[in-house]
N, C-alpha and C positions, 0 to 999 in steps of 0.2 A: 894357608890354601885358599886358592881364589874360588868364589862360588860359581857354580855351572848354571847359564842360562839354558833355558829349554830351546832347542834349535827350532826354528821356523823356515821351512823349506821355501824357496823360490824358483819354481819350475820354470823352464823355457823348454816350450815344446809346440808341436802341432795342434790343430785345435782338436783334432782325434783325443787327445789327453786332457781337455780343458775341464770335463767335469769329471774325471775318475775320482772315486771317493774310495781310499783304500780300506776302512771299516765296511763298506757295503760291498766292496770286492771280497774282501774276507768271508763276509755273510754269505754270499753267493757261492763262493766255494764251497763252504760247510754245507750249505742247501744241495749243492749239487751232489757232493759225497755222499749224502743222506738219500737221496733220490736213487742213486747208481750203485749202493752197496750192495744189493741184492742179485745185481746183474754179473753173470759171469763172462769177463772178458780178460785180454793180456795187456793190450795197449790201449793209448789215447793218442790220436792222429790230430794234427793241428797246422795250421800255416799262419803266417803272418804275425803281426804284433798283438791283436786281439787274442790269437790262439797262444801265443807265448806269456801273455798275461794269465790266463785261465788253465791252460793244460798242465804246465809243471806242478802249481801247487794243488792241483786236483789229485794228478798222478802220485805224488807224495801221500797224501791224504789217504788213498785207496790203495797203496801199494802197488800201482800199474807201473808200467814203462810206457816209452814216449817214442813216437814215429814223428818226427818234424819234416814237413813238405815246404821247400822254399817256393814262394810265389815266382811265376814265369816273368823274367825279366829283371829278376832283382839280382843286384850284384853281391856277391858274398866273399870272405875269404876262404870258403869251402869249394871245390869242385865239385861236391856231391850235391844232387838235387834232393835228396832223400836221406835222412840219416834216423838212425834209432834202432828199434829192436826187430831185427829182419826175421827172428823166428817167431814173433808173434803169431798166433793160429786166429785169434779173433781180436777186433778192434773196434772203439766206436770213434767218430770224429767229434770235437769240440770245437764249436765257434761261435761267435756272438751273434749271430744271427743268420738267416737265410732270405735271400731277394730272390735271386733267379736259380739259385741252386748250382749255380757255375763254379763256386769255390767247392762245394762238396764233391762235385763231379772231377774236378781236377785232383782234389787230394785222392779219391778214390782210385782214379787213374793211375797216378802216380805210385801210390802204395802197391797197387796190382803188379806193376814193373819191378817194384823193390822187393817186394814179399808176396809172391804169386799164390802160396796157399793160405795168405791170411784173408779171412772174412770180415767185412763189415756189418755190424750187427743193428748199428743205427747211428744218428746225429743228434748231439745233444746240444740244443741252441740256448745261449746264454742271454741273448737280446739286450746286450749294453746294459745288463742289470748291476753292474759294478759302477756304471754312471748314475743312471735315474732308476726310478720304480716302471716296473711294466709285468706283463702278466707272467703267470708262475712257469717254472723250469719243466721240461719234459723231454725225453728220448723219442725222436721220431724212428720209429724202425725204417728199414729199407727191403725192397725186393730184391731178387735175385737178379732179375733183368733191369734194374733201375740204372 
């Protein structure tokens, strides 16, 4: 039997992925799960590649469902702009960071059309913490009129 050598990946990707540290990503998902464990909500909404890296493992860890919102102008094999748990009553948005807040507004508007009864409880910012160290994670509550 031939001995197996350890696989050493050679990624080809855009600069967005250049600093991803999978161990740090796992640690940040674990930390987010710990921080959110006491909050009662049904689903995690996300968009884009950063959301796709963070939201699914966090949802699995917390036993939550997902609401995926495609970014505007993105081509996809699906005709649906929003997919996921349409019966969710409450949800949070998980994103890598907020600069202008436009991504969160877009997600909120699209989820409101998809699941009009769902209430947004807050935005959990990961701040690229799976790439390099920054400040601690926290949920930013949202007001009804935001």
